[in-house]
C-alpha positions in Angstrom: 16.0 13.9 -28.5 15.4 14.7 -24.9 18.9 15.7 -24.4 19.2 17.5 -27.4 16.5 19.6 -26.5 17.8 20.4 -23.1 21.6 20.7 -24.5 20.0 22.8 -27.3 18.2 25.4 -24.6 21.6 25.7 -22.6 23.5 26.6 -26.1 20.9 29.1 -26.4 21.5 30.3 -22.8 18.1 29.7 -21.6 18.7 29.1 -17.8 17.3 25.5 -17.7 18.6 23.1 -14.8 18.9 19.3 -14.5 15.9 19.3 -12.0 13.7 20.7 -14.7 14.7 18.2 -17.2 14.1 15.6 -14.8 10.3 16.7 -14.0 9.9 16.5 -18.0 11.2 12.8 -17.8 8.6 12.2 -15.2 5.9 14.1 -16.8 6.7 11.9 -20.3 6.3 8.8 -18.2 3.1 9.5 -16.9 1.9 10.3 -20.6 1.1 13.9 -19.7 1.9 15.1 -23.2 -1.0 13.3 -24.9 1.2 11.5 -27.7 1.2 14.6 -29.6 3.8 17.3 -30.8 1.8 20.1 -29.9 1.2 18.3 -26.2 5.1 17.6 -26.0 5.8 21.4 -26.9 3.3 23.1 -24.1 4.6 20.3 -21.5 8.2 20.7 -22.1 7.9 24.7 -22.3 5.7 24.4 -19.1 8.5 22.1 -17.2 11.7 23.7 -18.6 11.2 27.4 -18.8 10.5 29.3 -15.5 10.2 32.9 -16.9 8.3 34.0 -20.0 10.9 35.8 -21.2 12.3 33.2 -22.7 9.5 31.7 -24.5 10.5 33.1 -27.8 13.9 31.8 -27.5 12.4 28.1 -26.3 10.1 28.4 -29.5 13.5 28.7 -31.7 15.1 26.0 -30.5 12.0 23.9 -30.1 11.4 24.2 -33.9 15.3 23.7 -34.5 15.4 20.4 -32.7 11.7 18.8 -33.3 10.8 20.2 -36.9 14.4 20.8 -38.4 13.9 24.5 -38.7 16.7 26.9 -38.9 17.9 28.4 -36.0 18.2 32.1 -35.5 19.3 33.1 -32.0 20.2 36.6 -33.4 17.9 38.8 -35.2 17.7 38.4 -39.0 19.2 41.2 -41.3 16.6 42.5 -43.4 16.6 45.0 -45.8 15.0 48.4 -44.5 12.2 49.3 -47.2 12.3 52.6 -48.8 9.3 53.8 -47.0 10.6 53.7 -43.7 13.8 55.9 -44.7 11.3 58.4 -46.3 9.6 58.6 -42.9 12.8 58.7 -40.8 14.1 61.7 -42.9 14.5 64.6 -40.8 13.9 62.9 -37.6 17.7 62.7 -36.4 19.3 65.9 -36.1 22.2 67.2 -34.3 21.9 69.6 -31.3 23.4 72.4 -33.4 20.8 71.5 -36.1 18.0 71.8 -33.6 19.1 74.8 -32.1 18.7 76.7 -35.4 15.7 75.8 -35.8 13.4 79.0 -34.6 9.5 78.6 -33.7 7.2 81.4 -35.3 6.7 83.3 -32.4 4.0 82.3 -30.5 0.9 80.3 -30.6 -1.1 83.3 -32.3 1.4 83.5 -35.2 1.9 79.5 -35.4 -2.1 79.4 -36.3 -1.8 82.6 -38.5 1.1 80.9 -40.6 -0.7 77.8 -40.9 -4.0 79.3 -42.5 -1.5 81.2 -44.8 0.3 77.9 -45.8 -3.1 76.3 -46.5 -4.2 79.0 -49.0 -0.9 79.1 -51.0 0.0 75.1 -50.7 -1.3 73.0 -53.6 1.0 70.1 -53.7 2.7 67.5 -51.6 5.9 68.2 -49.9 8.8 66.0 -48.6 11.3 67.7 -46.3 12.2 71.5 -46.1 11.6 74.0 -43.8 8.3 76.0 -44.7 5.3 73.9 -46.4 3.1 71.2 -44.9 4.6 68.0 -45.3 6.7 64.9 -44.3 10.0 65.0 -42.7 12.3 68.2 -42.5 11.9 71.2 -40.2 8.9 72.9 -41.0 6.3 73.5 -38.4 3.4 71.9 -40.1 3.1 68.0 -41.0 4.7 64.9 -39.6 7.8 62.8 -39.0 10.2 66.1 -39.0 11.6 68.0 -36.2 10.7 71.6 -34.9 10.7 72.7 -31.5 7.5 74.2 -31.7 4.6 73.0 -34.5 1.3 71.6 -35.6 1.2 67.7 -36.5 -0.9 66.9 -39.1 -1.4 63.2 -39.4 1.1 60.4 -38.8 2.6 59.4 -35.4 4.1 61.4 -33.0 8.0 61.2 -33.1 9.5 64.2 -30.9 6.0 65.2 -28.9 6.8 68.9 -29.4 3.3 69.6 -31.1 1.0 72.4 -29.7 -1.6 71.4 -31.9 -2.6 68.0 -33.6 -4.9 67.7 -36.5 -6.0 64.2 -36.6 -8.8 61.8 -35.1 -7.1 59.9 -32.3 -8.7 57.0 -30.7 -7.5 56.0 -27.0 -8.6 53.0 -25.0 -10.1 52.7 -21.5 -7.9 51.3 -19.0 -8.0 48.0 -17.6 -9.8 48.1 -14.0 -9.2 44.3 -13.5 -5.4 44.3 -13.7 -4.6 42.6 -10.3 -0.7 41.7 -11.1 1.4 43.8 -8.7 -1.4 45.6 -7.0 -1.0 44.7 -3.6 1.2 47.4 -2.4 -0.8 49.8 -4.0 -3.6 48.6 -2.1 -1.8 49.1 1.0 -0.7 52.4 0.1 -4.2 53.6 -0.6 -5.6 52.3 2.6 -3.9 54.9 4.4 -6.6 57.5 2.9 -9.4 55.4 4.0 -11.4 56.2 7.2 -14.1 53.9 8.7 -17.3 55.5 10.3 -20.2 54.0 11.7 -23.4 54.6 9.6 -27.0 54.3 10.0 -27.1 50.5 8.4 -27.8 47.1 9.8 -26.7 47.2 13.4 -24.2 44.2 14.2 -23.7 42.3 17.4 -20.9 43.8 19.8 -19.9 40.6 21.3 -17.5 42.3 24.2 -20.4 44.7 24.9 -22.9 42.2 25.1 -20.8 39.6 27.5 -20.1 42.5 29.8 -23.6 43.8 29.8 -25.0 40.1 30.5 -22.5 39.5 33.4 -23.4 42.7 35.3 -27.4 41.6 34.8 -27.1 38.3 36.8 -26.6 36.1 33.6 -29.9 37.5 31.9 -28.9 38.0 28.2 -28.5 41.8 27.3 -27.9 42.4 23.9 -25.8 45.3 22.5 -25.7 46.2 19.3 -23.5 48.5 17.3 -24.0 50.1 13.7 -21.6 48.8 10.9 -18.5 50.5 10.4 -17.9 51.2 6.5 -15.4 53.1 4.4 -16.9 56.5 3.8 -14.1 58.1 1.9 -15.1 59.8 -1.7 -12.4 59.7 -4.2 -12.8 61.8 -7.4 -10.5 60.1 -10.1 -9.3 62.1 -13.2 -7.0 60.4 -15.5 -4.9 61.6 -18.1 -5.2 59.2 -21.3 -3.4 58.9 -24.6 -0.3 60.6 -26.2 2.7 60.3 -24.2 0.7 58.7 -21.1 0.9 55.6 -23.6 4.1 55.1 -22.2 2.7 54.7 -18.6 -0.5 52.5 -19.1 0.8 49.7 -17.2 1.3 51.4 -14.1 -1.7 53.6 -14.5 -3.7 50.5 -15.0 -2.7 49.0 -11.6 -3.4 51.9 -9.8 -7.1 52.3 -11.2 -7.4 48.4 -10.7 -6.3 49.0 -6.9 -8.5 52.0 -6.4 -11.4 50.2 -7.6 -11.0 47.5 -5.0 -10.0 50.1 -2.1 -12.9 52.7 -2.6 -16.4 52.2 -2.3 -17.4 55.8 -3.6 -15.3 56.0 -6.5 -16.1 58.4 -9.5 -13.5 58.2 -12.5 -13.3 60.3 -15.8 -10.9 60.8 -18.4 -9.3 63.9 -19.6 -6.3 64.7 -22.0 -3.1 66.6 -21.0 -5.1 69.2 -19.0 -8.7 69.6 -17.9 -10.9 71.8 -19.8 -14.7 72.1 -20.4 -15.3 68.3 -20.8 -14.6 65.0 -18.9 -15.7 61.7 -20.1 -16.2 58.1 -18.3 -15.4 56.0 -22.1 -12.7 57.2 -24.5 -14.7 55.3 -27.3 -17.5 57.9 -26.5 -15.1 61.1 -25.6 -16.6 63.5 -28.7 -20.1 62.2 -28.1 -20.7 61.8 -24.6 -18.7 64.1 -22.4 -19.8 65.4 -19.1 -19.3 69.1 -18.8 -16.6 70.0 -15.9 -19.2 72.3 -14.3 -21.6 69.6 -14.2 -19.0 67.4 -12.2 -18.2 70.5 -10.2 -21.8 70.9 -9.1 -22.7 67.1 -8.6 -19.7 66.2 -6.2 -19.3 67.8 -3.0 -16.5 69.0 -1.1 -16.5 66.1 0.9 -14.8 64.2 -2.4 -10.9 63.9 -2.4 -9.6 64.8 -6.0 -6.9 62.7 -7.2 -5.5 63.5 -10.8 -2.9 61.1 -12.8 -1.0 62.2 -15.7 2.4 62.8 -16.8 1.9 66.9 -17.1 3.7 66.6 -20.2 2.5 69.0 -23.0 2.7 72.4 -24.6 2.7 75.3 -22.2 0.0 76.6 -24.6 -2.4 74.0 -23.4 -2.4 75.3 -20.0 -2.4 79.0 -20.0 -3.8 79.8 -23.4 -7.5 79.9 -24.6 -7.6 77.6 -27.9 -4.4 76.0 -26.5 -5.6 72.4 -26.2 -4.1 70.1 -28.6 -7.2 68.5 -30.1 -10.1 71.0 -30.0 -10.5 75.0 -29.3 -11.0 75.5 -25.6 -12.6 79.2 -25.0 -11.0 79.1 -21.5 -7.4 78.2 -20.5 -6.6 75.0 -18.9 -5.0 76.8 -15.9 -8.6 78.5 -15.2 -10.2 75.0 -15.0 -7.7 73.6 -12.8 -7.9 76.6 -10.1 -11.9 75.7 -10.0 -11.3 72.2 -9.5 -8.8 72.9 -6.7 -11.5 75.7 -5.3 -14.3 73.1 -5.3 -11.9 70.2 -3.9 -9.3 71.5 -1.4 -8.1 68.1 -0.4 -6.4 67.2 -3.6 -3.1 65.7 -5.2 -1.5 65.1 -8.7 0.3 61.8 -9.1 2.8 61.7 -11.9 3.9 58.6 -13.4 7.3 60.6 -14.7 10.2 59.8 -12.4 10.8 63.1 -10.0 14.3 63.3 -11.1 13.4 64.0 -14.7 10.5 66.7 -13.8 12.8 69.7 -14.1 13.4 68.9 -18.0 9.9 69.6 -19.0 8.4 73.1 -18.4 4.8 72.3 -18.5 5.4 69.8 -15.6 6.8 72.9 -13.3 3.7 74.8 -14.4 1.1 72.1 -13.3 3.2 71.4 -10.1 2.9 75.2 -9.0 -1.0 75.6 -10.0 -1.1 72.1 -7.4 0.7 74.0 -4.8 3.5 71.5 -5.2 0.8 68.8 -4.3 2.4 66.8 -6.9 3.9 63.2 -6.3 5.6 60.5 -8.2 3.4 57.5 -8.9 5.7 55.1 -6.9 5.3 53.4 -3.5 6.6 56.0 -1.7 5.0 59.0 -3.7 1.3 57.3 -3.5 1.9 56.7 0.5 3.1 60.4 0.8 0.0 61.6 -1.5 -2.3 59.4 0.7 -0.9 60.9 4.0 -1.5 64.3 2.6 -5.2 63.9 1.5 -5.8 62.2 4.8 -4.4 64.8 7.0 
């Protein structure tokens, strides 16, 4: 049975070696499996599989060898539910078809037309190019394609909406992620500056020895104030929407920053900074902090770090009311300029690869607002950003 499992894994192209098989036999000899199928499963997986990417394939082979289950190394064929097909309608258009679709001529015209559609429409619509519905090319609804529209319900597909009509729930980033943060911590340390403060004094051994020797052996203690990291960081994190694609790398950055900076203040925003920020995403509509309050609370000695993909509708940056989830009285660019005036030492970290920045108009707009102080969220980009802030 053990050989069948071993060769079954090899046939399934799981990289298991003879050395790992001998390790399994030695563990069985010492009764580490606890004389149960479950114990043997965990023991054999630990001994034979060295990379978690093969866990699923190991489970299939184990079930086939030990329990006689049918083996499916390839994905099973299943009939696609009709509901899925309906939702997919209109999502896949040719480039020529997309080029024929025209926007309604601006943000104000889009909102005006939506109000008219809501007055006129009295039933559900699927497909089409005019009414609020699903699929098709209408600028109002979900699961269709339009270069500039308002998504009403549903999930984002093309990420072209300039306004979203739904309640979305964002999760806070994990600040305890440690895997792979070591290099990030090293890069962040370029920003730290250790200065002496008025805390508890420490014994300066070298100075004490020198002073005692000069004093004919009489002990002459020399004390010095402790060096502490006094760099202050204001960290603003974009959350939700297209940033869901970058959660892992941003969580690693957040976790590393929590470790490296003693004076760290962190807030969330969505797409662009407006009149309100928040510390917990579960309370983002009930417990926001006024951006003005943030500006008045944290002084110019704070270093400002914004993290986001800067991928949004241009209206969200330059138009009052352009925010995707609420009506903002002042344009996002106004609040960005206030932030940069309050915190002259500022940088923007973008998880989108630099080579792709030119394909998104809003990235270039935010980069211009930041006076080109935008860096990719890579080790080289982070290192450059920290050098720039520390200058």
